[in-house]
N, C-alpha and C positions, 0 to 999 in steps of 0.2 A: 808191674803196671806201668812203669815209666816208658816201656817200649811202645805203649799205646797212646802216649800223650805227646802232642806236638809242642816242642819248646822252641821259642824264637826269642833271641838268636839261639842257634843250636848250641848244645852243650859241647864243651871241649872234647876233642877226639878221644883221648884216653878214658874220659868219663863215659862217653857214649858207647865205646867199645866194651867197657866193664859192664854197663847196663845190659847190653845185648848178650854178652857171654855168660852172665850169672844164671845158673840153673835154679829152678824151684822144684821142690818135691811135693808129691801129693800126700794128703793126710785126711782120714775120715774118722770121726768119733761117733759112737753110738752109746747113749746113756739110757738106763732103765731105772724106773722107780719101782721098788718091790714092796710088797705088803709087810715083809719082815726081813731083817738082816740075817738071812740064813748063813751067810759066810762067817758071821760072828758066832751065832748060837749053835750052829751045827758043825762048823769047820774050824772054829777058833782063830779066824783070820781077822785081825783088827788093824786095818791100814795096810799099806804096801801094795804089791802088785803080783800078778801071775803072768809069767812070760812063757808063751807056748808057741809051737810052730803051726798053730791053727790059723785059718784065715782071719781070725779076730785080732791077731797081733797081741797087744798087751791089755790086760784087765787091771783096773785100779780100784782099790777099796777105800772108802772114806776112813779117815783117821780120827774123827771127832770123839770116838768112844774108845780109843786105843789105850788111854791111861786108866780111865775109870772101869772099863769093861762091865758096864752096868747092864744086867740082864733085861731091865725094863726098856732100855734104849734098843738093845738087840732084838726085842720082840716087836719093835715098831718099824715103820717104813724107813727105807734108806735108798740113796741114789748110788748106783753102781755104774762106773765107767766101764761098760761091758766090753767095749772094743775101742782101742786106739791103734790104728794101723797107719803105716806109711807105705809109700812106693806102690808097687803093683797090686798088693792086697787092698790098699786104700782105693785105687782106681777101680778095682772090681766091685767093691762095695758101693762106691760112688755112682756106678752105672745103674744101680738098682733103685726103684722107687722106695720111699721110706719104709713102707710096711714089709716089703720083701727084704730090704736091708736088715731090719730088726729081726725078722724071722730067721734069716741066715745066721746072724750073730748068735741068737738064742739057741739055734740048733747046734752050732759048733761049740759054744760055751757050755752047753749042757753036758758035754763029755767031761768037763772039769767039775761042774756044779750040776748034778742031776736034779737038784731042787727046781731048776728053771723049767722042768717039764711039768711041775705041779700046775694044775688048772688055776688060773687067776692069780698066780704069784706076782706077775708083772702088772702094775697099776697103770703105768703110762711109759712112753718112750720119747726120745728126741734123738736126732742125728744131724750131723753137719759134715759137709765135704767142702774143703776150700776150693777144689777144682770146679765145683758147681756155682761158686759165688762170682758174680760178674766183676767185682772190684778187687780180685786177687788173682795173681798168676800162679797160685799154688799155696801151700801152707807155710813154707819157710825156705830160706836160701839153703841150697845144698851145693857147697863148693866142691868142684871136681879136683882130682889131684893136681897140685901146683897152682890152682886158681887163687887160693888165699894170698899167697905171696905176690902173685901177679896183679890181682884185681883190688884187694882190700883198700890200699892207699888211695886208689882212684874213686872207689865207691864212697869213701867218707869225705873226700876233699870237697869243700864248698865250690860252687860255680857262680862267681859273682856274689849276688845277694841271696842265692839259693843254697840252703844248708840241708844236709841229708841225715836222716835218722830212721831207725827201724831195726828189727832184729838182724837184717842183712848187713847192717852197718856197724856191727859189733863183733867182738871176738868170741862172744857166747851166742852165736847165731842159733836159730831154731827155738829160742826161748823168749818169753816175755821179759825176763831179766835183761837180756841183751838189748831189747827195744828200749827199755827204761835207761840203761846205761848210755846208749847212743843218743837218746834224747837229751840227757844231761850234758853229754859232750857237745852236742850241737848248740845248746843254749850257752854254754861257756864260750864257745867259739864266737857266737853272735855278740855276746857282751864284750868280749875282747876286741872284736872288730869295731863295735860302736864307740869304744873308748880310744881307739887309735887315731 
Protein backbone atom coordinates (compact mmCIF):
# COMPACT_ATOMS: atom_id res chain seq x y z
CA UNK A 1 0.00 0.00 0.00
CA UNK A 2 2.87 2.39 0.66
CA UNK A 3 3.66 2.48 -3.06
CA UNK A 4 0.26 4.20 -3.50
CA UNK A 5 0.80 6.82 -0.78
CA UNK A 6 2.65 10.07 -1.40
CA UNK A 7 5.03 10.78 1.49
CA UNK A 8 6.58 14.24 1.78
CA UNK A 9 9.40 14.62 2.37
CA UNK A 10 10.24 11.45 0.48
CA UNK A 11 11.30 8.38 2.37
CA UNK A 12 15.05 7.63 2.37
CA UNK A 13 16.28 5.85 -0.78
CA UNK A 14 16.93 2.40 0.76
CA UNK A 15 13.48 2.41 2.43
CA UNK A 16 11.70 3.55 -0.77
CA UNK A 17 13.53 0.88 -2.77
CA UNK A 18 12.61 -1.83 -0.23
CA UNK A 19 8.94 -0.76 -0.41
CA UNK A 20 8.97 -0.90 -4.22
CA UNK A 21 10.72 -4.27 -4.41
CA UNK A 22 8.82 -6.21 -1.75
CA UNK A 23 6.37 -8.65 -3.32
CA UNK A 24 2.94 -9.54 -2.01
CA UNK A 25 1.20 -12.81 -2.72
CA UNK A 26 -2.48 -13.48 -3.35
CA UNK A 27 -4.72 -15.40 -1.01
CA UNK A 28 -8.40 -16.28 -1.09
CA UNK A 29 -10.46 -17.91 1.65
CA UNK A 30 -13.87 -19.56 1.33
CA UNK A 31 -15.81 -20.53 4.45
CA UNK A 32 -19.01 -22.53 4.65
CA UNK A 33 -21.40 -23.11 7.52
CA UNK A 34 -22.79 -26.63 7.38
CA UNK A 35 -25.89 -28.04 9.07
CA UNK A 36 -23.80 -30.75 10.68
CA UNK A 37 -20.09 -31.38 11.22
CA UNK A 38 -19.88 -34.35 8.88
CA UNK A 39 -16.07 -34.27 9.02
CA UNK A 40 -16.34 -35.17 12.72
CA UNK A 41 -19.30 -37.55 12.77
CA UNK A 42 -18.59 -39.35 9.46
CA UNK A 43 -14.83 -39.02 9.00
CA UNK A 44 -13.45 -38.68 12.55
CA UNK A 45 -11.65 -35.42 11.77
CA UNK A 46 -11.46 -33.15 14.84
CA UNK A 47 -9.35 -30.13 13.94
CA UNK A 48 -6.35 -29.96 11.65
CA UNK A 49 -6.34 -29.60 7.90
CA UNK A 50 -6.53 -31.40 4.60
CA UNK A 51 -3.76 -30.57 2.17
CA UNK A 52 -4.57 -31.47 -1.42
CA UNK A 53 -3.43 -30.58 -4.90
CA UNK A 54 -6.96 -29.42 -5.69
CA UNK A 55 -7.70 -25.79 -6.64
CA UNK A 56 -9.10 -25.40 -3.11
CA UNK A 57 -5.62 -25.39 -1.56
CA UNK A 58 -5.92 -26.25 2.13
CA UNK A 59 -9.06 -27.04 4.11
CA UNK A 60 -9.09 -26.38 7.86
CA UNK A 61 -11.44 -27.90 10.43
CA UNK A 62 -12.49 -26.30 13.72
CA UNK A 63 -10.78 -27.73 16.78
CA UNK A 64 -13.29 -26.62 19.44
CA UNK A 65 -14.57 -30.22 19.76
CA UNK A 66 -11.18 -31.92 19.37
CA UNK A 67 -10.79 -32.93 23.02
CA UNK A 68 -14.38 -33.65 24.01
CA UNK A 69 -15.40 -35.28 20.71
CA UNK A 70 -18.98 -34.68 21.84
CA UNK A 71 -21.42 -36.31 19.38
CA UNK A 72 -24.03 -33.64 20.17
CA UNK A 73 -21.62 -30.95 18.97
CA UNK A 74 -20.79 -33.01 15.87
CA UNK A 75 -24.50 -33.24 14.99
CA UNK A 76 -24.77 -29.45 15.13
CA UNK A 77 -23.66 -26.79 12.68
CA UNK A 78 -20.02 -25.97 12.08
CA UNK A 79 -17.85 -23.55 10.17
CA UNK A 80 -15.44 -25.12 7.71
CA UNK A 81 -12.60 -23.16 6.14
CA UNK A 82 -13.29 -24.98 2.90
CA UNK A 83 -10.54 -23.32 0.93
CA UNK A 84 -7.43 -21.37 1.86
CA UNK A 85 -5.44 -20.85 -1.31
CA UNK A 86 -2.37 -18.84 -2.22
CA UNK A 87 -0.76 -17.71 -5.44
CA UNK A 88 -2.25 -18.61 -8.82
CA UNK A 89 -5.01 -20.78 -7.34
CA UNK A 90 -6.09 -17.84 -5.16
CA UNK A 91 -6.07 -15.46 -8.13
CA UNK A 92 -8.27 -17.86 -10.13
CA UNK A 93 -10.82 -18.08 -7.31
CA UNK A 94 -10.65 -14.31 -6.75
CA UNK A 95 -11.62 -13.69 -10.35
CA UNK A 96 -14.99 -15.40 -9.80
CA UNK A 97 -18.10 -13.81 -8.29
CA UNK A 98 -18.85 -15.10 -4.79
CA UNK A 99 -21.48 -17.70 -5.80
CA UNK A 100 -19.31 -19.17 -8.53
CA UNK A 101 -16.28 -19.14 -6.20
CA UNK A 102 -18.17 -21.13 -3.56
CA UNK A 103 -19.63 -23.50 -6.16
CA UNK A 104 -16.15 -24.20 -7.52
CA UNK A 105 -14.74 -24.87 -4.07
CA UNK A 106 -17.63 -27.16 -3.12
CA UNK A 107 -17.33 -29.07 -6.39
CA UNK A 108 -13.62 -29.72 -5.88
CA UNK A 109 -13.79 -30.33 -2.12
CA UNK A 110 -16.61 -32.85 -2.58
CA UNK A 111 -13.95 -35.17 -4.02
CA UNK A 112 -12.55 -35.30 -0.47
CA UNK A 113 -15.88 -34.93 1.35
CA UNK A 114 -18.76 -36.31 -0.78
CA UNK A 115 -21.15 -35.14 1.97
CA UNK A 116 -20.89 -31.68 0.42
CA UNK A 117 -23.06 -33.01 -2.43
CA UNK A 118 -25.99 -33.53 -0.02
CA UNK A 119 -28.83 -31.11 -0.73
CA UNK A 120 -28.99 -28.35 1.85
CA UNK A 121 -25.82 -29.37 3.74
CA UNK A 122 -24.40 -25.83 3.37
CA UNK A 123 -26.36 -23.20 5.29
CA UNK A 124 -24.34 -20.17 4.22
CA UNK A 125 -20.98 -19.14 2.88
CA UNK A 126 -18.50 -16.29 2.92
CA UNK A 127 -15.35 -15.58 0.97
CA UNK A 128 -12.56 -13.06 0.94
CA UNK A 129 -9.80 -12.22 -1.50
CA UNK A 130 -7.10 -9.77 -0.47
CA UNK A 131 -6.46 -8.98 -4.15
CA UNK A 132 -9.99 -7.57 -4.43
CA UNK A 133 -9.67 -5.33 -1.36
CA UNK A 134 -8.81 -1.72 -2.28
CA UNK A 135 -6.61 -1.18 0.80
CA UNK A 136 -4.27 -4.13 0.42
CA UNK A 137 -1.63 -4.95 -2.12
CA UNK A 138 -2.11 -8.68 -1.57
CA UNK A 139 -2.50 -10.97 1.38
CA UNK A 140 1.02 -10.99 2.80
CA UNK A 141 4.64 -10.21 2.05
CA UNK A 142 6.36 -12.84 -0.03
CA UNK A 143 10.10 -12.31 0.02
CA UNK A 144 11.89 -13.55 -3.08
CA UNK A 145 15.26 -15.34 -2.76
CA UNK A 146 17.83 -13.01 -1.18
CA UNK A 147 15.31 -10.25 -0.42
CA UNK A 148 15.02 -10.94 3.28
CA UNK A 149 18.70 -10.21 3.91
CA UNK A 150 18.66 -7.27 1.47
CA UNK A 151 15.38 -5.57 2.39
CA UNK A 152 14.31 -6.48 5.93
CA UNK A 153 16.55 -3.99 7.77
CA UNK A 154 15.31 -1.16 5.53
CA UNK A 155 11.67 -2.19 5.87
CA UNK A 156 11.74 -2.05 9.68
CA UNK A 157 13.92 1.07 10.01
CA UNK A 158 12.07 4.18 11.22
CA UNK A 159 12.02 7.16 8.85
CA UNK A 160 12.14 10.18 11.13
CA UNK A 161 8.98 10.05 13.22
CA UNK A 162 7.39 7.35 11.05
CA UNK A 163 7.61 3.78 12.40
CA UNK A 164 6.76 0.66 10.45
CA UNK A 165 4.86 -2.40 11.63
CA UNK A 166 2.90 -5.21 10.04
CA UNK A 167 3.47 -8.81 9.10
CA UNK A 168 5.88 -7.66 6.38
CA UNK A 169 8.06 -6.03 9.05
CA UNK A 170 8.62 -9.20 11.04
CA UNK A 171 10.64 -12.36 10.80
CA UNK A 172 7.41 -14.37 10.85
CA UNK A 173 5.82 -12.64 7.89
CA UNK A 174 2.56 -13.95 6.40
CA UNK A 175 1.01 -14.39 9.87
CA UNK A 176 -0.90 -12.23 12.35
CA UNK A 177 1.70 -13.25 14.94
CA UNK A 178 4.32 -11.40 12.90
CA UNK A 179 2.14 -8.30 12.72
CA UNK A 180 1.73 -8.35 16.51
CA UNK A 181 5.45 -8.87 17.09
CA UNK A 182 6.37 -6.00 14.77
CA UNK A 183 3.79 -3.74 16.42
CA UNK A 184 5.39 -4.38 19.81
CA UNK A 185 8.84 -3.73 18.33
CA UNK A 186 7.69 -0.43 16.81
CA UNK A 187 6.16 0.70 20.13
CA UNK A 188 9.40 -0.15 21.98
CA UNK A 189 11.34 1.89 19.41
CA UNK A 190 8.97 4.86 19.81
CA UNK A 191 9.21 4.78 23.59
CA UNK A 192 13.02 4.59 23.42
CA UNK A 193 13.12 7.53 20.98
CA UNK A 194 10.80 9.59 23.21
CA UNK A 195 13.11 9.04 26.21
CA UNK A 196 16.29 9.91 24.31
